[in-house]
Every structure is written in structure tokens, then in C-alpha cells.
N, C-alpha and C positions, 0 to 999 in steps of 0.2 A: 041208852047210854052205852050198851056194850056195842052197836053199831056204830056209833059217832066216835068212840075209842078206836075202833077198828079202821074207819076211814081216815081217822087223824094219823094213825101209824102207818098207813098205807102211804099217806102224802108226805111223810116225813122220812119213809126209807129211800135211801140214794137209788137211782135208777141203774138198771143192769147194764154192764159195759157191753157197748157193741162192737163187732169187730170192723175195723176200717178195711173197706174194700181197695184194694191195691189197683191202679190204672196205669196204662202204658204212659210214659212221657212224651211230651211234645218234641218233634223233632226239629230242629233248626235245618231249614232247606240249603242252607250254606256251610253245615256242619259234616263233620267226619262220619257221623253214623249215616246220614242221609247218603253221602257219597258211596259208602260201601254197599248200601243196599242197592243204590242203583247199578253198581257193578255187580251185584248178585243176580240182578234181574236181567242181565245180558245173557246168562246162558239159557233160561228157558225160552226168551224171545228167539235166540239164536237156533234153538232146537226146534222150534215150530217154524222158524222160516226156511231151515234147510232139510230137516229130516220129513216133516209131514208132506212136502211136494215130492221128495224122493220116493217115499213110500207108496204116493198114491200113483206114480208114474211107473214103478217098478214092482210088479206084482210079487215077484219071487222075494225082494226084501222084505214087504209086508208079511207075507206068509211064513217065512222062515224064522223070524225073531218077533212073534207075535207078543210072547208074554214080556219081553224087554220093552218093547213100544209102549204096552199098556202100562206098565211100572213108570216108565219116563213122561207118559202123557198126563197121569194123575200126579205124579209129582210136579211137574211144571203148572198144572191147574191149582196146587195147594199153593205154589209161590205167588200165582197171580191172586189167589184169593188173599194171601198175607200182605200183597202189594196195595190192595183195597184198605185193607187195614191200616196200613202204613200212611196212605194218603188221608185217611182220616184223623191222623194224628201228626201230620206235617203242618207246621205254622206258616204263615205268611206274613209279609211286611206291610205294614200300613203306617205311612208317614215316616217311615225309616224306624220303626219301632217293631220287633217280633210279637205277632198276636198269639197268644197261648191257650186262648178261650176256646175249648173243644167244641162248644155250641157254636161259635161263628165260623170255626174251621169247616165243620161239617155241613153248616148251611151253604157257605162258600163253595166247597167242592161239588156238592149235589147240583148246583146250578150250573156246572161247566160241561163242555162237551167230552171233557177227559171222563167224567163220571159215566156218560153214556157209552162212551166206547168201552170203558172196563167192564161194564155190565154186560155188553154185548159180547165181549171176548170170552164171558164164563157162561154163556147160555150152555144149558146141558144138551147139546146136539149130539152127545153121545148116545143118548137114549134110543136114537133112531138105529142103533145097532142091534137092537132086539127085533127090527123088522127086516134091516137090509144085511145085518151080519157084522162081524167085527172087521172085516176086510175091506172096509171103506173110510180111509183116512180122510178123504175129502171132506167129511163132515166136520172136521176140525180146523177148517180154513178161517173160522172167525176169530181163532186165537192169534191171527196176523194183526188185528186192530190194536194190539198192545206194543206196536213197534216204536211208537212214541216215546217208550221209556228207553229203548235202544240209543235213539237219537240224543235223549238228553242225559244219557250216560256218556256218549261220546263227547259230548259238548263239556261237560264237567271234567272230564278226565284231560281233555286238551288244555283247559285253563289251569289245570293241577300239576301236569307234567312238566319236568324240566327240559324235555326235548319235544316241543310242540310240532316243529315240521316233520321230524321222523314219526310222529303219532299221526300226522295228517296223511303221509304216505301210507302208513299201514291202515289207516281207515280206508282209503281209495282203493287199495288192494283187497280189501274185505267186500266193500260194495262190488268190486268187479267179479270177484269169485262168486257172490250170490247171484249176480245177473248170468253169468255164463252157466252156473249150476241150474237156474230156472230153466234156461233156454234148453240144455241139454235134457233136462227130464221133459220138456213139451215136445222136443225132437222124438225122443224113444216112445212117448206116448202117441204122436202123430204117426210115427212108422209103424206102431202096432195097429192103429186104426186102418190104415191103408194097407198093411200087409207087409210084412216082414219079407225084404228080398223079392219084391215086387219090381222093383228096378234098381238102377245104380244109387239112386239119391237116398231111398230110405235105408233103415238099419238092415244088414244082411240076415238071412234066414238062420234062426237059432239052430236048426237041424246041422248046420255044416259044423264040422270040428273046430272047436275053441270058441265059437259065438254064443254057446248055450250058458256059458259061466257068467253070473251076477257081475263080477268084477270087470270082465271083458265088456258087457253091455254098458256099464256105467263109463268106463274110462274111453270106450269109442265115441259115445254121445258126447262126452265132455270135449273130447278132441275135436269133435266135427263142428260142436257148437262155436269152439275158440276160433276155428279157420273162418266161419262165418263171420262172427263179431269182430275179429280182427282184420278181416280181408287180407290176409297176409299169405293164404295158401290156395291151390286150386281145389275147388269143390265140384262135385258131379252136378251136371244141369239138371234142373227140375223137370219132371216128365207131367205133373198134375197140376190142377188149378190149386189145390191146397199147398202143394210145396213151393209153388210160385209165390202165394200170398205169405208163406212163412219166410221165405228168403228177402222180401221186399220188407217184411216188419223188420228182419234181423238187420238188413244193410241199414235202414232208418235207425234203428237203435245205435247200430255200430258208428254211424256219423255223429249222433249225439254223445255217445260214450267218448268218441275221439276227442270231440271239442271238449267236453268235461274234463277228461283226463289232461289234455295240454293246457286247460285254463287253470286246472288244480296245480299241476306240476311249474307252470309259470308263476303262480301265486307263491307257491313253496319257496321256488329259487328268488324271487324277488324279496320275500319277508327273509331268507337268509342273508341276502346281501345289504339289505336294509338294517339289520341287526349287525352285521360286520361292521358296518359304516359307523353306527352308533357306538359300537364298543370300542373300536381301534381306528385310529386316524387314517385318513385316505393318503396313503404313499404316492398315488399317481401324480397328483399335482406336485409333491415335493421333488419327485424324480424329473418331471418336466422343467421345474423351476432350475434345478441343478444343471440340465443339459442345456438350457437355454444360457445361464451364466457361467457356463464352461468351468464348473467345478472340478478340482483334481480328482483323478478316479479313485486315490486312496480314501479321501473324506466321503465321497459318493458311496464308497463300498462301504465303510462305517454306518452311514445313515441307513442304507439298504438292511444291514445286518440287523441294525436295531429294530426296524419295523418288522422284520422276519421274526426276530426273538418275541416281539409282542404277540404277533399273529400265532406262532407255533404254541407258545405256553400260554395263551388265552389270558395276557394281562391286559388290564384297563387302566386308562391314564386320565379319563374323562369321567369319573364317577359321579360328580357334580352335575354334569350336563345330562347323565342318564337317570339320575333321580330327581331331577327338577319338576316333574309334574307331580310328585307325590306331595301330600299335605306336609307342611313343615314338621309337625309332632312324627308323623309317621317316618318322614325322612330322617328324622333324628335317631328314631329307634332302630332303622335299618343300619345307620351307619354306626351306632353304639355296638349292635350286635356282632359287626365285623371288625370293628378297629378300636373298641374301647379298651381291650387286653393289651394291646400294643402302647397305647398311650399311657395307661397306668403304670407302665414299667419305668417311666420317666421318673427320675427321683423328685424334682421340683413340682412336679404333678400329683404326687402321693399325698393321701389325707386332704384332697380338695373335695369340694362339694361335688355331688353327683351331677346337679344341674350345670356346673361348671364346666365340668369333662364333657358332658353332651354337647354343649356349644363349641367346644374346642375341637370335638371329633368331626362336627360339620365343616370345619376349617381345613383339614387335614388335606393336602394335596398329593396323591400319590405320583412318584417320578421312577424312572428307570434309567440306570446308567450303563453305559457300556464298558468292556474291560478296556482299563489304561485311561478311562476319562476321569478327569479332576472333578471332585464335587466341590471342593473349596482350595484356595491357596492362601499360602500365609501373606497377611497384610490386607486381604480383603475385607472390605466393611461387611459385617455379619448383618443380614436383614432376615435371616430365617434359621430356624433349627431343624435338624434331621433325626429321623427315627428309622433304624435299619429294620426292614421287614423280613428281607431275605438276603444272603448274599454276604461278601466279606470286603472290607475296606481296609485299606492301609494307610497308617500316619508314615509318611515317606519324607526324607530330606529334601533339600532344593534340589538335589541331582536327579530325583524322581526314582531313584533305585533302592537307596538304603531305607530299609524300614525299621521304624522305631516299635510299632505295635500293629495288631491286626485287630479290627474290629468285625464283630460277627452279628449274626441276627439277635435282635433285643436289645441292643446297646445304642447309644444316641449321643449326639455331639452338637455343639453350636448353641445349647440352650441359654448359656449366660449372655450371648451376643444380643439376645432379643429382650433382655430384660436390663433397664436402665439402673445398674447398681452403683453407688456413689463410691469412687475411690477404684474403680476398676482400672488397673494398670494397663490393660489391653486396648483400653478406649474402644470397646465394641469392634474390635478388629479380629480378624482370626489370626490364631496363634500357631497353626500347623497346615502342613499340606496334606490333604486327604483324597487318595485316589481310589477307584474301585478296581478290584482285582480281576474279577469276573463280571456277569450280569449281576447288578445290586438293584433291589427294590427298597425306594425310600418312602418315607412319608415325611413332607415338608409343611412348616409351620411357620407363617410369616409373621414379622414383629408387628405389621399392621393389624392381622387379625386378632392376634393376641391382645393388644392393645385395646382393640373394640370389645372384645369379651370382657377383659378384667376391667373396664370402665364401669361395669355393673356390678363389679365384686370387689369394693375395695379392701375388704378384709383377706381375701384369698392373694390379692396382689401384695400385700403386706408380707403375708406367709411366703410367698414365693421369692421375694425380695430377699427375706431373711434366710431362706435355703440356698439362693444363689450366693449370698455373702459368705456363707459357711463353706460351700464349694471353692470359692476364689481365696478363703484363707487356707484351705488345704493345700491349694495349688501354688501359694505364695504370690498370688495375683492381686492381691487387694492392699492398697496404700491406706493404712489406717489414719495417718496425719491427713492425706488429702481428703479421705472420707470425711474426717472430722471438720476440716476447714469446709468442705462442701455443704457439709450440713449446718455448719455454724452461719455460713453465706446464704444458705437457704432460710435459715430461721430469721436472718437479718432481713432479708429481702421481705419474707412473709410479715415481718414487723413494721416495716416501712409501708408495706401496701396497706397493712390494717391501719397505719397512722394516716395515710392518704385517704383511705376510706372515711375515717373520723373527721378529717379536715374537710372532706367533700360534703360530708352530713352536715357538718357546721356551717358551711358556705351556703348550702341550699336553705337552711333555716333562717339565715340572715338574709339572703334573697327574698324569701317569702314574707318575712316581715317588713322588708322596705317596699315590697309590692303591695302589701296590705296598707302602710302608710301613705304611698302615694295614690292609691284609690280613693282614700279617704280625704286627702287634700284636695282631689280633683272634684269630688263630690261638695266640698266645702265651698270651693271657688264657684261652681257652677251656681251653687244656691246664692251667694252674695251677687253675683252678675245678675242673676234674675230679679233679686228685690231692688238693686239700682236701676234697673229697666221700668220697674213699675212707679219708683219715686220719681223719676225724671217726668213721667206722664202727669203728675199732679203740680209741677211749676206753673207760675201765672205766664200767659202768652204776651207778647209786645202788642202795643197799641195799633201799629199799623197793620199787623195780622189779624187783629180783632175786627177792625173796620171792613178789612177785606171780607171777612167772614160774614158781616151783617148785610153787605151788599149782595151776596148770594141769594138763591132762591129760598123761599120760606121752608120749603120740605127739607132742603140740605141743612139750613140753619138748625132747623128742629133736631134733625139726625146729629148733628154736631153737639148740640146740647145734651142729648141724650148719651152721647159717647162719652162726654166729659163727665156727667154724673156717674156713669158706670165707670169711669176710670178712678174717680174719687173713692168708689167704694173698696178699689183694690182687688187684687186675686184672692181667690178663697184661699184659706188657711194662711194668709199673712197679716192678720189683725193683731 
């Protein structure tokens, strides 16, 4: 009994709490953390690419800073090891969804060539120091296998930076420097192998004053390598087969490098020109047109100044065309982040639905006006409203000089003309002359675009019309009597339309009834005609026709008799 009670007590007791093990989170390959880790990996990879070769070819550099190199070597190895850990915790996309299962991530990573190269780059080749000594940095050449992380970091940065063309040029210069650096190290090592100072081509004898210093050795080798690879300077003629082979290899590399550089620069220039053509309108065609049409010089100068203003101040007038390839929802979010604050300043758009403002933002058209240019004149039919983004505009008299008011950034005008408000005394016409004092950037919203958007938001349309009515009342531009008459006329028209709709429904009902009666009468008539046809077959035949029938063939008479009997029976269903 005591043992049973003990067992029961043990089972009923709660289990001891276990400590949850914390694991590293899964990184999104397109996220910020992964991006910054790639940038961190640039330093150990560049260190091995540049310093290890230099230490292997310049013995004084290796021996003079041995402790520093060992610390940096094993620090880079630690980063390499952490990079493998990061790879085991970096998700991947499957059918567009990020996979966060660490088991699947690990199994996928170990089956790739990247895993093989990562392991090979961390092989403990430094253990050979115990036999060969610590002054053999060539044992670390396997660290070059991690260079793919450098290329991946450069690709990610090129897509994220705001200046991709400048980054491409900087990346190209880094590649050129690494190639010249490697070539200079190989030149110094070849000179040491052939013997310093043996001829004019190799590095001079270090016994000469000034040539024994490490800085002079590297700079001389780098200068000599630059002359060979750029083919811009005179170099001493080679004297031995090894020197000839080195020069031939460098010349071939120079030809390939020159073609790569020219191609890269051409691509950068083409991309810059393409971007300019997409962002800013082409003024060459307009200038050519004005020349052919003999436009006066003053107007031509104004047009050129307008183009120049756009180019210098980086102002875009074709945002719709630039963002056209984005998905509609993403395009709306971009436009909202840029222009929603400006649109929300307009009084009639305040307190509107967020979805309505998002659709209106996509309809905004940026426009730039030159100094002295009229945005609108008194009496013009208002087909759009304007929101001032930057600059100043003046409300002027008919003479164009007298200023009544100055409108600055954040203000708007013409909003009443794009809303059909009943009783508007201005009749949707402009009531003032508005002229740009300097270069002014405006947003234009047309009546058609607003009507298209408001067709899906009737409640918002009613609210906007009420706000516009209040503004007209403050401006004494609203005829209340005309508004009431127009409302009454509209109600009467709607009532008549409803009456016409009701009459049309009644006529359709009557027509349907007549059509049904007509079909019923037609069926009855057809039925009566069919009965009459069968009844006429039962009438007695004349004697002359009966004698004629008797004179016929027996078979035919028999058939006639049978047909008569059959006719007397009548059609089925007519008994």
C-alpha cells in the first residue's frame, strides 16, 4: 500500500520546469540584418585578398608585424566561422514564402557548393606552421574561397544605394586596385626569384640607398605594375624568358581589363542617360522643333530656362510614367508617402476616407511654372485645381502688375471649380488671375479624375460638396435662391423620371399580358383548324368520284378503303 501511494503521489506531482533553450532567429535574406552582416564580411574577405598575398611576396612585411597578422588572421577566421552559423540560420524563399524551418534550411545549405567552399576556406592549414614556421602565409590561400560573399555584398549594396552608378564606378576601381596589387606582389616575388638588380627589368638591388625600405619596395612594384597594365608608360625591356612570359601575361590582362573598363564605363554612362531621359523630358526635340518653326528668341529662351530649371533642381514632371511598372497597391503607397501630406492640407479633402485620399494621390500631376507665367486667368473655365508645393504665386489684376495677395507653399486654389456646386455664381469659371512670381511647383488635380474617384464614394462626394458650399457662402459666391431653384428643378426632374420609370413598367406589364393572350389565341385557332381538317375527311364522296375509284386496280381500291376506315377513326386525342 505504501508503495502504491508513493507511486500515485509521484504521478500526481507536477513536472519540474525545464529551461527553454534560446536559439538564434532565422534571418530574412532580403532583410536589413542579413545585409549588414554581408557588409561585415567584406572586411575579412578583403583582408585575405589583399594582405595575405602581400605578406607572402614581401618577407619584411611578414616578419616585421607577425603578432598583428596572427591576431587579424584568427579574427577573420572567427568571422568566417560565424558566417557559416549565419548561413545555417538564413531562410530561403519557396513559392514566394520565407522558409523558417531550420532543419530544411540546414539540409538545403549542406547540399550546395557554397557549403563545400565555406568548409574548405576554414580548413586548419595553419597547423603546418608547426613544421614550416609562422612565416609562410601562403598556407592561408584557401581563405580566398570565401570571395563569393564579397560579390554578394556588392550586389546587395548596388540595389540598395541611392547612387548606383557612383557605386559601380567605386566597385570597378576596387577591382582594378586588387588586380594591380596582386600583379605588383607577383612582380616583386619574381624579381626576388631571378635576383634583384640582375638586369634593368627586375627590382633594383636593395643594397642601393633607398631601395631597402619596405615602403619603397611596394610603391616601386605597384608603379611598375601600373605601367604594364595600363600600357601608358615606357618599361624596361625584358631580358629572360620568365620576364617575357610575365610581360605577355600582363599585356593580355591589360587588353581584357581595358575592354572591361570601357564596357563598364559605357554602361554607367548609358544608365545615367537613360535615367535622365526617364526623369526629365527631352529638350533636344523641343529645341529642334522651335528652330524649325522659327519661334521668337524670347519664347525660346523661356522654354530653355524651364528645361534647365528642371535639370538643375532635379524636378520630375512624369512621376506616373516612372512608377507605372510597380504594382498598383505599391505605387499607391509610394505616392502616399510622397504626396499625402500635401493633399491633406486642402480643406475640402480633410476628414475624408484614407482610401479616397490614396486614390486621389495617384491622380496628382506635378507641374512647374516659370517666372511671370500665368497659371490661370479670370474667366477661364476651371477644369482643375492646384496645390502649391513650392514657390510663390500672386493674385494680380487684369494689368498683371497690381497684386492683391500672395500664395505660398501649402495653399491651394481652384478647388471649387472642379466640384459642381448648385448656385455657384461664378459658373465654374476662374474668378482671378494667378501668376507665378518665380519658379513654382504645383500639383494639378483635374475634374475628370476627381469625378472618377468620387463615383465610388458618394458619401465623400456629398461631404465635399457641403464644404465647397460653405466656402462659397463665405466668399459671397453662392446664390441661395438659384441653389434652391436648381435643387427644386433637380427634384422635379427626378420625380418625372421616377414617374416615367413607373409608366414604363406598367406598359411592359400590359405588353406582356397582350403577348400572352395573343399566344393563347393562336394556339386555339390552330387547334380548331386541325379539327376542321379531320372533319372534312369524313364527308361522303360524290358518285362520279366513287365510280372512278371502283374502276381502279384492286390493290389501290383496297388501300383507299383502308384509308377511309382509318380516316373515320379520326386522329388520336380527338374522340
